[in-house]
N, C-alpha and C positions, 0 to 999 in steps of 0.2 A: 736458250736458258743461259747457266754461266759454270763452268767448270774448269780446274786443270789442278794441278797438285801441288801440295805445298812444301818444297824445300828451303824454304826460308820460313823464318819467323818475326814478325811485326810486333812490337809492344810498344807503343808511343803514347802519346798523350792525348792523339786522335788519328783513326787510319780509317781509309775508305774503303767503301762497296756498296754494293748494289742489292736489292734483292728482285731476282730472276721473278718477272712473272711473263714472260714466255709462257707460263701455265698457268697465269692469274684466273680468277673469274672472266667469265667472256659474256656475261648480261651487265646491261648498266643498273646504277643502281638503282631501287625503286623513287618514285615520287612520295614528294614528302606527304604525309596521310594525318587525320583529326589525329588528334594526340590525346590520350586519357587524362582525368583529371589528376592534378599533383595531389597526394594526400602527404599527410607530415611523416616525416623520417623517423626511424628509430630511436628513440632517445639514451639506449644504452649502446657502448660499442661491444663487436663481438667478441664474443671468447678469446682469449692468449691460444688454449688449447684450438685447433682445429676442428669441429664438430664432424660425424661423419657423413652429414647429410651438406657438407661443402663441398663446393668443385672449383678449387681457388684458380687454379692454371689450366692451359689447355691439359685433355686427356687426362682431370683429374690432379696429377701430380708431378715432378718434376723428371722420374721416369718416361712419364708419358706411356703410361699402364692404360689409360682409357676404360677400368675398370672401377666400377660402384658396388664395393662388394657385399654391400647390404640394402642391394634395391629387391624389392618384392618382383616376384611373376606379374603381368600385368593382364593377362589374357586379352582378350579383343581390344584394340586400339582406338582412339577416338579423340578429335579434335578439343582440347577442354577453352581452351582462347587464344586469341591471337592479339598482341600490343602493335597497335599501329605507329610507329615513331618516325623521325624527320628523315630516313636515310634505308639504305641497306645496310645488315647486319652481316658481315662478311668474317668476322672474328667468334670463335665458340663462346656460348653464355657464360658468366661465371656463376656462382652460387655461394654467397655468404653471406654469414650473419642472419640467415631467413629472408635474402634480397637475391632479387635476379638482376646481375650487372650484363648491359650490353653497350656496346660503343656502334656508330654508326657511320658511313661516309658523308657524314655533314658536320662530322667532328662534334658529335655530343655524347656524352655516356651517362645512362640512364641506370634508377637501382629501382627494379620494377615490383611490385608485390604477387609473391607466386602462387595466388589464390586464384586472383582473376586478371592480372597481370598491371592493375592500376601504375601508376608513378609516383614512385615515394619521391623522388629528388630525379633534375636535371641541370647537368652543368655541358652549355655549348660552349666551346675554347676560340672559337673564331670559324672564317669562312673555309671550305675546305679547298682544296687545289682544282681548278675548273677543268673538265676532261679533254676540252679545245685546245688550251696552254700547255700540252705534255707533247714531248716528242712522239711519243707512240701510246700505246695502252688500251686496255679494255674495261677501266671502271672510272664511271663516271658520275660526278665529281668525287675525288680521290681524297679521302679524310682519314679517318681512324681504319685499316686494314686486320694488322695483326693483333691476334686474341692477347688481353691485356693479362696482367699477372697481379694476384694478390699477397700484401706482404703482412701475415699476421703480427707481426712485432711492431710496426708502426700503427697498423690499421688502416693501410694506403691502397688504392686499387691503382695502380700504374697502365698508361696507354700512351703512344705515340700518334699523334696527328699531324696531318702534312695539310700546309697552308699555302696561298698563292707563292708562286718561287719557287715551289719546291722544299720550304723549308719544314723538318724535322723537328718536333716538339717532343718532350717527353714528359708528362703531365703526372703528379699524385696526389691524388681525390680523396679524403678523408670519406670512408667510405659511408658513415655514417649521415653525412649531409651533402657531399659531394661538394664540399671547401675544396679550393684547390690548395695543396699546401706545399708543391714540388713545380717548378716550370724549369727545364733548362733544353737547350739545346744540342739536340744530340744526331746533327749533321754529320755524314761519311766525310772525311777531310780532303780525297783524291775524287776525282773526277767532278763531274756536273752533279750536284744536290737534286734537278731534278730532274736526274736521269732514274735516280733510284726509288726503290720501291720498299717499302716496310710492309711484310707480307707474315714473313714467320711469327709464329708467338715469341712475346718477352718471356722472361724468366728471371724469378727472383731468388738469389742464393745468397745465404752468410751478410745479408746487409748490403747486397748490389743487385741492380738492375741491369741485365741484357740482352741486347736490342741487334738482332740478325737485319741486314740488308743483300735485296736480289736488286733486279732489274724489273722493268716495264713488259706489258704482255709486247711481243714485237722485238724484245731484246736490241736495242737502238741505242743511242748514243754513245755517252761516256760513262760508264760504271764501272765499279770492281768491289765484288762482292766482301763487306766487312761486317764486325760485331764490335758494337760500342756498348759501356760498362760505366755508368756511375752509382754512386753511392743510393741510398734510398732517400736521403737528404739532398738530391742533385748537386753533390761536389764528387772529386777524386775522377775526374774523365779519364777512361783508357780506351785503347782503339786496338782490334787487329785485322789487318788487311790481305786479303788472297794473295801473293806475293805473282800476279799476271798481271801483262800490260793492261787489260781489258777483261770483262766478263768476271767468270768467279763466284756466281752470285749465291746467298745462301737465302734460299726464298721460301723452301718447303712450309706449309702452313703450321707443322709442330715444332718449329724452332729448334732448341738443341735437348739435348738428352742428359741429365747429371747420371754421371757414372763416380763414383770415388770421389766426391768433390770437384771433379771436373765436369769440363761441358764437351758433349759429341756433338758436331753440327756435319751434315752431308752438304758437298758443295758442287755446285754444276758447271758447266763447260766452261773452259778459257779459250784464248786465243789463239794459243801455241801449239802447232801438231809437228813440232819439230823438239824442243826443249820442255820438258815438263815443269810447269810454273806454280804448283800444287792444286791446280784444279781440279774438277773430276774426282772427288775427293771425299773420303770420311775424316774429320781432323780434330783432335783433340786438344782442347783449348784449357791453361790452367786458371783460376780465378781471376789473375791477373793479366789473361789473353796473351801467354806466350803457347806456342804449339809445342807439344810435349809428345805426339804421336800423331800418325796418319797412315791411310791405306790408300790404293789410287788401282784400279783394275789394271792389266796389262796389253787393256786394249786401248787406254785413255786417249792416245794421239788421234785414234780413227771417233773415238766418244765426242771429242772437241771439234773434230771435221763434219758431223752430224747431228749433232746435237743431241746424242742419245746417253747424257751422261747421267752421274749421279745429281742427288741436289731435288729430286722430284719428291721423295717421301724422309723418313727420319731413321736413323740408327738404334734399333729395337732391341731392347737387354734380355736375351733369354738366358738364364743360369750364367754358363760361362761363356758365352758366345754373343755376337752383337750380329744381328739380321740386317741387312742392305739390299731396300730396293732400289729401281733404278727406271728409268724410261724405257730400259730395254726388256724382252720378257726374264734376263739373268739377274738373279739377286744373289749375292754374297754373304756368307757365313764367316767371321771373324772372330779373334782370340781375345776376348777383354781385355784390357790391361796391355795386350800388345797385337798393335790392329795390323801390324805386318808390311806397312811400305808398298811399296809399289809390286803389282802381283803375288800380295803375299796372304789370299785368303784361306781358311781352312778347307774349303770348297765353294763351289757356287752351284748353282741350279735353275733352270728353266721354269717359271711360276707366272709372272705375266708382268705386263707393265705396272709400275705403282706408281699412283701420285694421291698424295694425302698421309695426315696420321695413319698409325696402326693402332692396335692395344693388343695386350695379352695376357694371359692367366694361366698360371699351374703349366708354361713351358709351350703354351699354344699360341701360335701369332695369327692376330684375324688382318687380313690384308687388303686395301682399297685396290681394287684393278681394275685395268678399263674396261674387262668385257665380264666382269660381276664380282664380288665377295669372294675371296679364298680363308682358308685356315690351314694354317702349314704348322707340322713338329721339326724339332731340331733333336736329333739323338745324339748318346753321349759322346759320338765320334767326329760329332759337327755335320752330320750328315741330313738334308732337308726331306721330307713325306708332305706330301700333300694331303692332308685329312679330306675336305671336300672342298667344293666349288657348287657356288648358289648359282640358280638359274636365273636369278632378278638383275634388271638393269640397274643396279643401283652402284654408282661408282664415288659417291661419297666418303669421308673418314669414318670406321666403324667405331662403337664403343658399348661397352658389356656392363649385364648386369642381368637379376633375376632368370640367369640360365639362358638369355638373349643376347644377342647381336642386334646392335641397331644401328641402322645404314640405311641414307637418304639416296633418293633419286632425285639429285638437286634439280634435272632438268625438267620433271614431271613435276615435282613436288610432291612427292609420295616418301614417307618415312616408313620401313620395314623393320618389323622385329622375327629375326633369323633365328632358328633353336639350335642354341650354342655348339651342341653336338653334330648336327647332321646337316646344316645350312639351310634346312626346308623350312618356307615361310610359315610363321607362325599365324599374323596380321600382320595390316598395315593401315596406314594413315594417310588423307590427304591435308598437307599443311600448309600449301601454297610455294609458288619458286623460287629456289633458295642459291645462294650463289655457289661459286666454283669450291670445290673442296670443304663443301660446308659437312659439320660434324655434330653428332647430338649431345650434350647435357642430362647426367643423371644425376639427379637428388630427391630424397622422400620418395613418393610413388609417381615420378612425372618427370617426362621428357621435355627439354625446352630444348630449341634450336632457331637459328637466326634465318630472315628468311630476306626477300628483296626489298620489304617493308615494314619490317618488324622482329619480332620474336613470336614463336608460336608454342604451347605449351601441350600435352599429349600425355592421356594419363590412360587405364584402362577403363573398359566400359561394366 
């Protein structure tokens, strides 16, 4: 993957980086399937105030809580429908204005009817990048991978599509019709653009869109971790690049976590083992992409040498604390607003290697772990306690609602509902094989999740 420390901050009209996919999905994208017929789009715009059933960004909100507060208890799970789309859906589906929004690795964005999965509109923006023409990687073809983000002010949903030659283009779609209102190149300026993968979720914040980059699986070629940003009209391009000669990818599927108007990102391993280069860190960026704070473990040099760095999860806000999971079993508790610099954690604890987005409610954090999900809490002194460790082999990113933790076993194609208090299995349903790091979306009384062939909907029997 990629990471090093951030001792320098680069705010420029463009800066470079790459989305580390040394941990990206291991399955190829599913084949094109027969698509449902397209039904007319709604004629009215979604409300400016986000309805409670909406899920407009990764894990529901910019704090990445993964919480659907009004979600009911479902009881026994069953698959309601599966919409076969034109490629794999790696990003988390969104829910906006009574529509399910999903993007595929074939560079298409869909709006689906929530009742039965019929297509309301589809916009195909171009051919995806053929996998055989990449220097490495494990998603083929490579199209839209990172989770989209919706802007309620403009009524646009934003996605980054990769096309042949490794070009990365940000599109803003009118959510009512699919019409492309915004199209702007957001390639990282440093390194080879085809070496960069856009896997991390996009963030819409105060009229701007933020786009993180890491690398392809295999961690090959010339890339540098970067965050790009433009306004929601596609102007005012800015960028921040990790000040490492190479690597330092910002690849975690959850993207950034917003804290007091700034954005926190985890950064993977970098290329230096002698001088701290800003990788293997948590960075706090201002809206104009200046680095205002950072944390890096004292073991950063060894992390870089062994690819056991930060970058695999996302900074999680827990009251006054920030929880940071890593590829090692060790996680860190940082102080929000004062991340601590090198070795400046409040505490650390051996919990689990963690890959993917977290969820949090009432001070309890629900973690995606390589040996099954866990729940932890952090006390008033910043020390960690493990509340439960589920026995199911589910390593997808959990979300919470209705007293349950919904977590996928993406390899076997099983969605579990775990008891939020104990981690015991309440129910499970088969939905089909899912991409790595798949995460469920909760809306109304239905769970939606991306698969290698489209989107599945799961309800209660």
